[in-house]
MARMARDREN-651556 format. One record per residue: residue number from 1; x, y, z of N, C-alpha, C, O, CB in turn. Coordinates in Angstrom, 3 decimals. Glycine has a CB too. Layout:
<atoms>
   num     n_east    n_north       n_up    ca_east   ca_north      ca_up     c_east    c_north       c_up     o_east    o_north       o_up    cb_east   cb_north      cb_up
   NUM          X          Y          Z          X          Y          Z          X          Y          Z          X          Y          Z          X          Y          Z
...
</atoms>
This chain:
<atoms>
   num     n_east    n_north       n_up    ca_east   ca_north      ca_up     c_east    c_north       c_up     o_east    o_north       o_up    cb_east   cb_north      cb_up
     1    -20.019    -14.738    -13.035    -19.039    -13.680    -13.102    -19.765    -12.438    -13.613    -20.538    -12.524    -14.567    -17.824    -14.070    -14.020
     2    -19.529    -11.313    -13.003    -20.160    -10.059    -13.390    -19.076     -9.097    -13.822    -18.028     -9.013    -13.182    -21.006     -9.464    -12.230
     3    -19.312     -8.377    -14.889    -18.350     -7.397    -15.370    -18.999     -6.024    -15.265    -20.102     -5.819    -15.773    -17.899     -7.706    -16.840
     4    -18.337     -5.099    -14.624    -18.854     -3.759    -14.435    -17.986     -2.806    -15.238    -16.763     -2.811    -15.099    -18.883     -3.366    -12.929
     5    -18.603     -1.997    -16.070    -17.873     -1.014    -16.859    -18.073      0.355    -16.226    -19.206      0.778    -15.995    -18.343     -1.020    -18.346
     6    -16.988      1.037    -15.952    -17.058      2.399    -15.454    -16.412      3.278    -16.509    -15.203      3.195    -16.728    -16.356      2.553    -14.052
     7    -17.177      4.095    -17.145    -16.621      4.956    -18.185    -16.438      6.348    -17.614    -17.368      6.934    -17.062    -17.535      4.989    -19.443
     8    -15.249      6.861    -17.751    -14.948      8.197    -17.307    -14.640      8.994    -18.556    -13.673      8.709    -19.263    -13.766      8.227    -16.278
     9    -15.462      9.991    -18.824    -15.371     10.712    -20.069    -15.256     12.192    -19.791    -15.922     12.715    -18.897    -16.571     10.420    -20.957
    10    -14.431     12.857    -20.536    -14.254     14.285    -20.357    -14.117     14.929    -21.715    -13.313     14.485    -22.536    -13.031     14.593    -19.474
    11    -14.899     15.982    -21.968    -14.770     16.714    -23.214    -14.641     18.182    -22.857    -15.504     18.742    -22.182    -15.985     16.458    -24.170
    12    -13.577     18.796    -23.304    -13.297     20.172    -22.952    -12.964     20.985    -24.187    -12.450     20.457    -25.173    -12.162     20.244    -21.950
    13    -13.257     22.256    -24.126    -12.752     23.153    -25.146    -11.460     23.748    -24.611    -11.162     23.624    -23.423    -13.798     24.266    -25.513
    14    -10.705     24.383    -25.464     -9.393     24.889    -25.063     -9.492     25.914    -23.950     -8.535     26.086    -23.195     -8.684     25.497    -26.250
    15    -10.609     26.595    -23.824    -10.717     27.640    -22.808    -11.228     27.124    -21.466    -11.203     27.863    -20.482    -11.625     28.731    -23.300
    16    -11.687     25.881    -21.399    -12.248     25.354    -20.153    -11.391     24.208    -19.632    -10.708     23.526    -20.396    -13.702     24.882    -20.364
    17    -11.441     24.010    -18.316    -10.724     22.886    -17.712    -11.526     22.425    -16.501    -11.939     23.239    -15.674     -9.251     23.286    -17.306
    18    -11.743     21.125    -16.401    -12.493     20.563    -15.281    -11.884     19.225    -14.918    -11.083     18.672    -15.672    -14.003     20.410    -15.627
    19    -12.268     18.702    -13.752    -11.782     17.399    -13.327    -12.514     16.306    -14.088    -13.620     16.502    -14.593    -11.958     17.215    -11.808
    20    -11.865     15.152    -14.155    -12.517     13.996    -14.758    -13.684     13.614    -13.857    -13.539     13.556    -12.636    -11.514     12.793    -14.946
    21    -14.839     13.355    -14.459    -16.017     12.974    -13.694    -16.618     11.715    -14.289    -16.532     11.476    -15.494    -17.055     14.114    -13.668
    22    -17.227     10.914    -13.427    -17.882      9.691    -13.866    -19.091     10.071    -14.709    -19.969     10.806    -14.259    -18.298      8.804    -12.653
    23    -19.127      9.561    -15.939    -20.196      9.904    -16.867    -21.173      8.764    -17.106    -22.313      9.004    -17.505    -19.611     10.336    -18.171
    24    -20.747      7.529    -16.868    -21.644      6.396    -17.118    -21.187      5.184    -16.325    -20.002      5.041    -16.024    -21.703      6.061    -18.624
    25    -22.113      4.327    -15.994    -21.801      3.038    -15.378    -22.705      2.016    -16.043    -23.903      2.248    -16.206    -22.001      3.062    -13.803
    26    -22.132      0.893    -16.423    -22.870     -0.127    -17.135    -22.518     -1.481    -16.546    -21.348     -1.763    -16.286    -22.568     -0.081    -18.648
    27    -23.521     -2.317    -16.336    -23.296     -3.675    -15.857    -23.578     -4.642    -16.999    -24.616     -4.563    -17.655    -24.189     -3.995    -14.617
    28    -22.649     -5.545    -17.223    -22.770     -6.520    -18.305    -22.558     -7.904    -17.711    -21.596     -8.117    -16.973    -21.744     -6.233    -19.459
    29    -23.437     -8.842    -18.020    -23.261    -10.222    -17.577    -22.362    -10.945    -18.569    -22.500    -10.781    -19.781    -24.630    -10.949    -17.439
    30    -21.449    -11.739    -18.049    -20.532    -12.511    -18.873    -20.837    -13.987    -18.643    -20.844    -14.453    -17.504    -19.034    -12.175    -18.538
    31    -21.089    -14.718    -19.721    -21.370    -16.144    -19.633    -20.182    -16.915    -20.180    -19.493    -16.451    -21.088    -22.666    -16.507    -20.401
    32    -19.947    -18.088    -19.627    -18.855    -18.925    -20.112    -19.087    -20.361    -19.702    -19.992    -20.654    -18.921    -17.504    -18.429    -19.581
    33    -18.281    -21.248    -20.222    -18.418    -22.659    -19.897    -18.085    -22.877    -18.422    -17.468    -22.029    -17.778    -17.505    -23.524    -20.802
    34    -18.498    -24.013    -17.910    -18.272    -24.298    -16.490    -16.790    -24.405    -16.169    -16.402    -24.257    -15.010    -18.979    -25.586    -16.089
    35    -15.956    -24.658    -17.167    -14.508    -24.763    -16.937    -13.850    -23.382    -16.824    -12.705    -23.280    -16.383    -13.851    -25.560    -18.073
    36    -14.557    -22.335    -17.212    -14.007    -20.981    -17.151    -13.934    -20.520    -15.706    -14.951    -20.451    -15.016    -14.857    -20.001    -17.988
    37    -12.739    -20.208    -15.254    -12.539    -19.734    -13.888    -12.469    -18.209    -13.883    -11.621    -17.629    -14.561    -11.251    -20.344    -13.273
    38    -13.350    -17.555    -13.127    -13.280    -16.101    -13.078    -11.997    -15.653    -12.381    -11.555    -16.265    -11.408    -14.512    -15.524    -12.360
    39    -11.431    -14.613    -12.879    -10.226    -14.053    -12.279    -10.652    -13.007    -11.258    -11.353    -12.053    -11.593     -9.279    -13.434    -13.363
    40    -10.228    -13.190    -10.015    -10.551    -12.206     -8.997     -9.646    -11.000     -9.162     -8.485    -11.132     -9.549    -10.413    -12.805     -7.585
    41    -10.172     -9.847     -8.874     -9.398     -8.609     -8.923     -8.898     -8.304    -10.327     -7.794     -7.787    -10.496     -8.224     -8.690     -7.969
    42     -9.696     -8.619    -11.324     -9.305     -8.347    -12.698     -9.887     -7.000    -13.103    -11.103     -6.837    -13.204     -9.783     -9.479    -13.658
    43     -8.999     -6.037    -13.334     -9.417     -4.709    -13.768     -8.611     -4.337    -15.003     -7.381     -4.399    -14.997     -9.229     -3.652    -12.633
    44     -9.304     -3.956    -16.046     -8.656     -3.506    -17.269     -9.009     -2.035    -17.474    -10.164     -1.636    -17.326     -9.092     -4.375    -18.500
    45     -8.004     -1.239    -17.817     -8.218      0.175    -18.098     -7.934      0.438    -19.564     -7.001     -0.127    -20.135     -7.329      1.066    -17.199
    46     -8.737      1.294    -20.171     -8.520      1.718    -21.545     -8.554      3.243    -21.584     -9.538      3.862    -21.178     -9.589      1.102    -22.506
    47     -7.484      3.832    -22.069     -7.364      5.280    -22.163     -7.340      5.650    -23.637     -6.530      5.123    -24.400     -6.086      5.801    -21.426
    48     -8.219      6.547    -24.036     -8.232      6.985    -25.428     -8.373      8.504    -25.480     -8.793      9.146    -24.517     -9.384      6.298    -26.216
    49     -8.011      9.051    -26.626     -8.071     10.501    -26.782     -8.396     10.863    -28.222     -8.119     10.117    -29.160     -6.746     11.150    -26.355
    50     -8.994     12.034    -28.356     -9.253     12.638    -29.663     -8.945     14.114    -29.526     -9.181     14.714    -28.478    -10.741     12.397    -30.148
    51     -8.423     14.689    -30.575     -8.088     16.100    -30.567     -8.507     16.685    -31.904     -8.270     16.091    -32.956     -6.570     16.326    -30.298
    52     -9.126     17.846    -31.855     -9.409     18.568    -33.092     -8.679     19.901    -33.012     -8.550     20.495    -31.941    -10.959     18.769    -33.312
    53     -8.211     20.354    -34.154     -7.446     21.589    -34.205     -8.186     22.686    -34.930     -9.135     22.445    -35.676     -6.121     21.352    -34.863
    54     -7.726     23.892    -34.691     -8.296     25.057    -35.368     -7.141     25.897    -35.895     -6.214     26.230    -35.157     -9.218     25.895    -34.405
    55     -7.207     26.236    -37.183     -6.144     26.993    -37.828     -6.220     28.464    -37.432     -7.284     29.078    -37.496     -6.227     26.846    -39.352
    56     -5.074     29.027    -37.018     -4.936     30.440    -36.679     -3.744     30.976    -37.454     -3.056     30.233    -38.154     -4.758     30.654    -35.130
    57     -3.510     32.267    -37.322     -2.338     32.868    -37.978     -1.046     32.234    -37.485     -0.088     32.097    -38.247     -2.300     34.384    -37.730
    58     -1.017     31.847    -36.218      0.193     31.262    -35.641      0.345     29.776    -35.967      1.388     29.190    -35.677      0.188     31.454    -34.141
    59     -0.669     29.160    -36.559     -0.644     27.739    -36.894     -1.890     27.044    -36.382     -2.840     27.694    -35.945      0.603     27.073    -36.318
    60     -1.885     25.735    -36.439     -3.034     24.953    -35.971     -2.863     24.665    -34.484     -1.850     24.111    -34.055     -3.181     23.622    -36.781
    61     -3.871     25.050    -33.708     -3.857     24.879    -32.248     -4.933     23.887    -31.819     -5.943     23.739    -32.507     -4.069     26.237    -31.536
    62     -4.730     23.205    -30.689     -5.796     22.336    -30.170     -7.037     23.163    -29.855     -6.962     24.157    -29.134     -5.320     21.575    -28.903
    63     -8.171     22.750    -30.396     -9.431     23.445    -30.146    -10.313     22.659    -29.183    -11.017     23.231    -28.351    -10.175     23.688    -31.459
    64    -10.260     21.348    -29.313    -11.088     20.501    -28.459    -10.352     19.192    -28.197     -9.752     18.609    -29.100    -12.477     20.235    -29.111
    65    -10.407     18.747    -26.957     -9.764     17.500    -26.558    -10.806     16.623    -25.875    -11.562     17.081    -25.018     -8.543     17.763    -25.614
    66    -10.829     15.361    -26.271    -11.720     14.384    -25.657    -10.852     13.256    -25.126    -10.197     12.552    -25.894    -12.796     13.852    -26.677
    67    -10.849     13.085    -23.801    -10.086     12.015    -23.160    -11.083     11.094    -22.477    -11.968     11.545    -21.750     -9.033     12.582    -22.134
    68    -10.930      9.802    -22.717    -11.836      8.820    -22.137    -11.023      7.741    -21.429    -10.093      7.172    -22.001    -12.750      8.196    -23.227
    69    -11.381      7.469    -20.186    -10.772      6.387    -19.410    -11.882      5.417    -19.041    -12.837      5.784    -18.356    -10.032      6.930    -18.125
    70    -11.754      4.180    -19.498    -12.758      3.161    -19.206    -12.118      2.074    -18.356    -11.076      1.524    -18.714    -13.355      2.563    -20.515
    71    -12.747      1.771    -17.232    -12.277      0.712    -16.342    -13.274     -0.437    -16.402    -14.475     -0.230    -16.226    -12.102      1.233    -14.875
    72    -12.782     -1.641    -16.647    -13.618     -2.835    -16.658    -13.197     -3.693    -15.470    -12.067     -4.178    -15.412    -13.489     -3.626    -18.017
    73    -14.114     -3.875    -14.525    -13.854     -4.654    -13.320    -14.601     -5.976    -13.443    -15.817     -5.989    -13.636    -14.286     -3.877    -12.030
    74    -13.881     -7.079    -13.332    -14.511     -8.399    -13.389    -14.437     -9.027    -12.003    -13.368     -9.117    -11.398    -13.823     -9.316    -14.458
    75    -15.591     -9.457    -11.517    -15.648    -10.095    -10.201    -16.704    -11.189    -10.216    -17.606    -11.161    -11.053    -15.954     -9.057     -9.089
    76    -16.610    -12.145     -9.311    -17.603    -13.232     -9.261    -18.991    -12.695     -8.901    -19.114    -11.662     -8.243    -17.173    -14.307     -8.237
    77    -20.028    -13.404     -9.335    -21.388    -13.027     -8.955    -21.600    -13.199     -7.459    -22.294    -12.400     -6.830    -22.413    -13.859     -9.731
    78    -21.006    -14.235     -6.891    -21.161    -14.497     -5.460    -19.790    -14.708     -4.839    -18.951    -15.429     -5.379    -22.072    -15.731     -5.212
    79    -19.580    -14.078     -3.715    -18.334    -14.230     -2.961    -18.603    -15.157     -1.783    -19.720    -15.167     -1.265    -17.783    -12.841     -2.472
    80    -17.626    -15.932     -1.345    -17.806    -16.736     -0.127    -18.125    -15.809      1.057    -17.543    -14.731      1.179    -16.522    -17.590      0.171
    81    -19.020    -16.220      1.899    -19.478    -15.397      3.018    -18.718    -15.728      4.298    -19.313    -16.133      5.297    -20.979    -15.588      3.237
    82    -17.415    -15.555      4.261    -16.594    -15.770      5.450    -15.886    -14.461      5.784    -15.709    -13.615      4.908    -15.561    -16.930      5.230
    83    -15.480    -14.287      7.040    -14.755    -13.056      7.406    -13.481    -12.855      6.585    -13.133    -11.722      6.254    -14.401    -13.083      8.888
    84    -12.784    -13.942      6.255    -11.549    -13.816      5.472    -11.828    -13.241      4.091    -11.087    -12.383      3.612    -10.858    -15.175      5.339
    85    -12.900    -13.714      3.446    -13.247    -13.216      2.115    -13.810    -11.802      2.187    -13.589    -11.006      1.275    -14.256    -14.148      1.443
    86    -14.529    -11.478      3.247    -15.022    -10.103      3.407    -13.845     -9.133      3.564    -13.850     -8.045      2.988    -15.972    -10.001      4.635
    87    -12.852     -9.531      4.337    -11.645     -8.702      4.485    -10.911     -8.572      3.152    -10.399     -7.504      2.819    -10.701     -9.303      5.553
    88    -10.865     -9.659      2.399    -10.225     -9.633      1.082    -10.928     -8.638      0.157    -10.280     -7.847     -0.530    -10.232    -11.040      0.453
    89    -12.260     -8.689      0.150    -13.027     -7.757     -0.703    -12.793     -6.319     -0.296    -12.663     -5.448     -1.157    -14.524     -8.070     -0.637
    90    -12.736     -6.048      1.008    -12.466     -4.677      1.470    -11.074     -4.212      1.029    -10.908     -3.089      0.553    -12.588     -4.593      3.010
    91    -10.089     -5.078      1.192     -8.732     -4.730      0.762     -8.678     -4.551     -0.751     -7.984     -3.666     -1.252     -7.729     -5.813      1.205
    92     -9.402     -5.383     -1.470     -9.445     -5.293     -2.927    -10.058     -3.965     -3.369     -9.551     -3.320     -4.286    -10.242     -6.469     -3.514
    93    -11.131     -3.565     -2.727    -11.773     -2.293     -3.050    -10.811     -1.131     -2.808    -10.736     -0.211     -3.623    -13.056     -2.109     -2.218
    94    -10.082     -1.163     -1.702     -9.111     -0.112     -1.407     -7.976     -0.075     -2.412     -7.553      0.999     -2.840     -8.550     -0.299     -0.021
    95     -7.487     -1.236     -2.787     -6.395     -1.315     -3.762     -6.861     -0.818     -5.135     -6.147     -0.069     -5.801     -5.869     -2.766     -3.868
    96     -8.060     -1.238     -5.554     -8.611     -0.774     -6.833     -8.775      0.738     -6.839     -8.546      1.380     -7.864     -9.960     -1.449     -7.114
    97     -9.171      1.316     -5.702     -9.323      2.774     -5.617     -7.979      3.458     -5.846     -7.909      4.459     -6.560     -9.907      3.185     -4.242
    98     -6.912      2.929     -5.247     -5.579      3.516     -5.429     -5.116      3.425     -6.884     -4.527      4.366     -7.417     -4.565      2.816     -4.516
    99     -5.386      2.299     -7.510     -5.014      2.138     -8.921     -5.850      3.080     -9.787     -5.323      3.723    -10.695     -5.206      0.663     -9.380
   100     -7.154      3.159     -9.506     -8.046      4.046    -10.273     -7.616      5.499    -10.145     -7.656      6.238    -11.129     -9.501      3.889     -9.800
   101     -7.201      5.929     -8.943     -6.731      7.304     -8.766     -5.535      7.589     -9.665     -5.430      8.673    -10.239     -6.361      7.560     -7.300
   102     -4.642      6.626     -9.785     -3.466      6.795    -10.653     -3.871      6.836    -12.125     -3.300      7.597    -12.906     -2.455      5.656    -10.418
   103     -4.839      6.032    -12.497     -5.326      6.050    -13.879     -5.995      7.389    -14.199     -5.826      7.928    -15.292     -6.317      4.888    -14.119
   104     -6.748      7.917    -13.244     -7.383      9.231    -13.446     -6.339     10.335    -13.583     -6.481     11.226    -14.419     -8.334      9.553    -12.280
   105     -5.305     10.276    -12.771     -4.223     11.258    -12.899     -3.577     11.178    -14.273     -3.273     12.204    -14.881     -3.166     11.041    -11.808
   106     -3.369      9.969    -14.760     -2.777      9.799    -16.095     -3.673     10.421    -17.159     -3.182     11.062    -18.088     -2.545      8.301    -16.405
   107     -4.985     10.236    -17.029     -5.921     10.820    -17.995     -5.881     12.348    -17.931     -5.922     13.017    -18.964     -7.356     10.312    -17.731
   108     -5.802     12.896    -16.715     -5.731     14.353    -16.570     -4.412     14.897    -17.124     -4.394     15.957    -17.749     -5.887     14.752    -15.090
   109     -3.300     14.170    -16.897     -2.004     14.592    -17.455     -2.053     14.563    -18.976     -1.544     15.469    -19.636     -0.858     13.682    -16.940
   110     -2.662     13.532    -19.523     -2.785     13.428    -20.975     -3.576     14.614    -21.523     -3.169     15.246    -22.498     -3.464     12.099    -21.371
   111     -4.689     14.903    -20.896     -5.525     16.030    -21.340     -4.731     17.335    -21.327     -4.731     18.093    -22.297     -6.776     16.165    -20.442
   112     -4.060     17.574    -20.215     -3.270     18.809    -20.078     -2.164     18.861    -21.135     -1.928     19.906    -21.740     -2.654     18.908    -18.655
   113     -1.491     17.733    -21.354     -0.411     17.678    -22.337     -0.919     17.957    -23.750     -0.249     18.630    -24.533      0.272     16.317    -22.290
   114     -2.097     17.442    -24.071     -2.652     17.678    -25.405     -3.013     19.140    -25.603     -2.799     19.692    -26.682     -3.881     16.805    -25.632
   115     -3.559     19.772    -24.568     -3.904     21.190    -24.681     -2.665     22.074    -24.795     -2.736     23.174    -25.344     -4.734     21.623    -23.482
   116     -1.521     21.596    -24.277     -0.310     22.418    -24.267      0.557     22.244    -25.510      1.665     22.777    -25.565      0.503     22.097    -23.051
   117      0.073     21.510    -26.501      0.848     21.345    -27.731      0.996     22.708    -28.404      0.029     23.459    -28.540      0.166     20.317    -28.694
   118      2.215     23.009    -28.817      2.505     24.288    -29.482      1.836     24.317    -30.854      1.537     23.269    -31.426      4.043     24.508    -29.621
   119      1.602     25.513    -31.375      1.009     25.621    -32.719      1.841     24.841    -33.744      3.072     24.854    -33.711      0.898     27.110    -33.146
   120      1.143     24.170    -34.643      1.787     23.373    -35.687      1.469     23.975    -37.056      0.448     24.646    -37.212      1.324     21.887    -35.618
   121      2.330     23.743    -38.048      2.115     24.327    -39.370      0.770     23.938    -39.999      0.166     24.728    -40.725      3.235     23.911    -40.287
   122      0.305     22.706    -39.712     -0.976     22.254    -40.263     -1.714     21.436    -39.201     -1.127     20.989    -38.216     -0.763     21.410    -41.566
   123     -3.011     21.256    -39.429     -3.797     20.457    -38.488     -3.457     18.971    -38.602     -3.622     18.232    -37.631     -5.296     20.672    -38.731
   124     -2.982     18.514    -39.774     -2.518     17.125    -39.902     -1.281     16.914    -39.029     -1.143     15.885    -38.367     -2.201     16.779    -41.390
   125     -0.387     17.900    -39.040      0.810     17.815    -38.193      0.407     17.829    -36.716      0.990     17.110    -35.904      1.788     18.988    -38.502
   126     -0.579     18.639    -36.373     -1.071     18.686    -34.990     -1.583     17.311    -34.571     -1.327     16.879    -33.447     -2.192     19.748    -34.838
   127     -2.306     16.614    -35.457     -2.806     15.268    -35.145     -1.647     14.297    -34.895     -1.697     13.489    -33.968     -3.696     14.745    -36.293
   128     -0.607     14.382    -35.728      0.547     13.489    -35.548      1.247     13.772    -34.219      1.621     12.846    -33.499      1.547     13.651    -36.719
   129      1.419     15.047    -33.901      2.059     15.420    -32.638      1.186     14.948    -31.465      1.702     14.430    -30.474      2.292     16.965    -32.568
   130     -0.125     15.128    -31.581     -1.046     14.699    -30.515     -0.947     13.196    -30.286     -0.936     12.743    -29.141     -2.500     15.084    -30.864
   131     -0.875     12.418    -31.366     -0.735     10.971    -31.206      0.589     10.617    -30.543      0.636      9.741    -29.680     -0.846     10.270    -32.562
   132      1.668     11.293    -30.942      2.971     11.045    -30.306      2.924     11.385    -28.824      3.427     10.628    -27.994      4.076     11.861    -30.997
   133      2.322     12.522    -28.489      2.185     12.933    -27.082      1.325     11.917    -26.334      1.663     11.517    -25.220      1.560     14.361    -26.974
   134      0.213     11.496    -26.942     -0.689     10.541    -26.301     -0.018      9.219    -26.001     -0.138      8.696    -24.893     -1.892     10.304    -27.167
   135      0.689      8.673    -26.979      1.358      7.390    -26.753      2.501      7.524    -25.750      2.764      6.604    -24.975      1.888      6.827    -28.074
   136      3.174      8.663    -25.767      4.240      8.898    -24.782      3.653      8.961    -23.368      4.189      8.345    -22.447      5.004     10.213    -25.106
   137      2.562      9.698    -23.196      1.911      9.795    -21.886      1.368      8.436    -21.441      1.429      8.097    -20.259      0.774     10.831    -21.929
   138      0.839      7.663    -22.383      0.327      6.330    -22.065      1.458      5.432    -21.581      1.285      4.671    -20.629     -0.366      5.704    -23.292
   139      2.605      5.518    -22.227      3.770      4.728    -21.815      4.218      5.115    -20.403      4.541      4.247    -19.592      4.932      4.921    -22.814
   140      4.237      6.414    -20.114      4.604      6.886    -18.777      3.604      6.356    -17.747      4.001      5.875    -16.685      4.657      8.441    -18.736
   141      2.309      6.444    -18.058      1.270      5.983    -17.130      1.406      4.490    -16.859      1.282      4.054    -15.714     -0.127      6.290    -17.689
   142      1.659      3.702    -17.902      1.816      2.255    -17.722      3.032      1.947    -16.857      2.982      1.054    -16.011      1.945      1.551    -19.086
   143      4.110      2.671    -17.061      5.324      2.451    -16.258      5.068      2.806    -14.801      5.443      2.048    -13.907      6.505      3.284    -16.808
   144      4.435      3.949    -14.548      4.150      4.366    -13.171      3.208      3.383    -12.479      3.396      3.062    -11.305      3.542      5.774    -13.155
   145      2.204      2.911    -13.198      1.263      1.953    -12.610      1.959      0.629    -12.314      1.753      0.044    -11.250      0.063      1.725    -13.550
   146      2.774      0.156    -13.241      3.513     -1.088    -13.020      4.442     -0.950    -11.815      4.540     -1.870    -11.004      4.321     -1.470    -14.280
   147      5.132      0.205    -11.690      6.006      0.446    -10.537      5.209      0.443     -9.232      5.638     -0.148     -8.241      6.747      1.785    -10.699
   148      4.044      1.107     -9.234      3.192      1.133     -8.042      2.774     -0.281     -7.655      2.837     -0.655     -6.484      1.946      2.011     -8.282
   149      2.351     -1.059     -8.636      1.911     -2.419     -8.351      3.058     -3.271     -7.817      2.868     -4.049     -6.882      1.323     -3.059     -9.605
   150      4.222     -3.133     -8.391      5.370     -3.916     -7.928      5.821     -3.471     -6.537      6.164     -4.314     -5.708      6.532     -3.792     -8.920
   151      5.826     -2.166     -6.265      6.223     -1.664     -4.945      5.294     -2.172     -3.855      5.719     -2.376     -2.718      6.241     -0.138     -4.939
   152      4.030     -2.377     -4.199      3.051     -2.858     -3.224      2.780     -4.352     -3.369      1.807     -4.866     -2.817      1.752     -2.088     -3.367
   153      3.641     -5.047     -4.112      3.508     -6.483     -4.339      2.079     -6.823     -4.765      1.460     -7.756     -4.253      3.894     -7.270     -3.069
   154      1.576     -6.033     -5.721      0.234     -6.205     -6.287     -0.841     -6.240     -5.194     -1.786     -7.026     -5.257      0.175     -7.491     -7.119
   155     -0.674     -5.380     -4.206     -1.665     -5.218     -3.153     -1.348     -5.948     -1.861     -1.946     -5.649     -0.828     -2.969     -5.672     -3.645
   156     -0.439     -6.883     -1.893     -0.154     -7.675     -0.683      0.366     -6.807      0.459      0.054     -7.058      1.623      0.864     -8.771     -0.997
   157      1.160     -5.785      0.128      1.676     -4.900      1.181      0.566     -4.009      1.749      0.752     -3.370      2.785      2.824     -4.027      0.632
   158     -0.575     -3.965      1.078     -1.709     -3.176      1.545     -2.807     -4.064      2.125     -3.941     -3.619      2.303     -2.268     -2.331      0.405
   159     -2.470     -5.321      2.418     -3.425     -6.232      3.046     -4.230     -7.080      2.095     -5.139     -7.791      2.524     -4.347     -5.469      3.873
   160     -3.920     -7.025      0.812     -4.666     -7.799     -0.177     -4.063     -9.199     -0.292     -3.197     -9.461     -1.127     -4.661     -7.084     -1.557
   161     -4.548    -10.084      0.571     -4.050    -11.464      0.609     -5.240    -12.390      0.396     -6.156    -12.436      1.216     -3.317    -11.782      1.971
   162     -5.220    -13.121     -0.703     -6.344    -13.983     -1.064     -6.452    -15.159     -0.091     -5.473    -15.869      0.136     -6.187    -14.496     -2.510
   163     -7.646    -15.366      0.485     -7.850    -16.501      1.391     -7.686    -17.824      0.649     -7.871    -17.905     -0.566     -9.245    -16.428      2.040
   164     -7.337    -18.852      1.408     -7.171    -20.195      0.816     -8.470    -20.886      0.636     -8.505    -22.018      0.153     -6.277    -21.050      1.659
</atoms>
């Protein structure tokens, strides 16, 4: 089983805005007992954020935002070499791309939302508001992703049908 980490990292100042870009890729080997069955199409996403504020006459404003989206894809080291499994892998790659696009949009929405926080009386208050905004955006992203997955029957409506 091979685990591939794709880290998408973005660091912006309040005056700049750019698209999320791939900043690193790391391959990690995962070892386990012979009874461990690798899960096909296992992708885990982790979204995190940091915000620093700067005090002005109007209050504490976001000065710098760091949003990180990490995708961990777990797949077998070797796939069966049949046309059915090759088609499955192609469909899986397409489905993962659609899910990844939604995760990237969520990260960009989070970044934008953090930059748009109104001035707060103190930078501690700004941190609390940023965390509330972050968790709210994360909840929205999880709901939208779950809805997308259910609408597409977890890829089956897009041709993702695991061979027997």
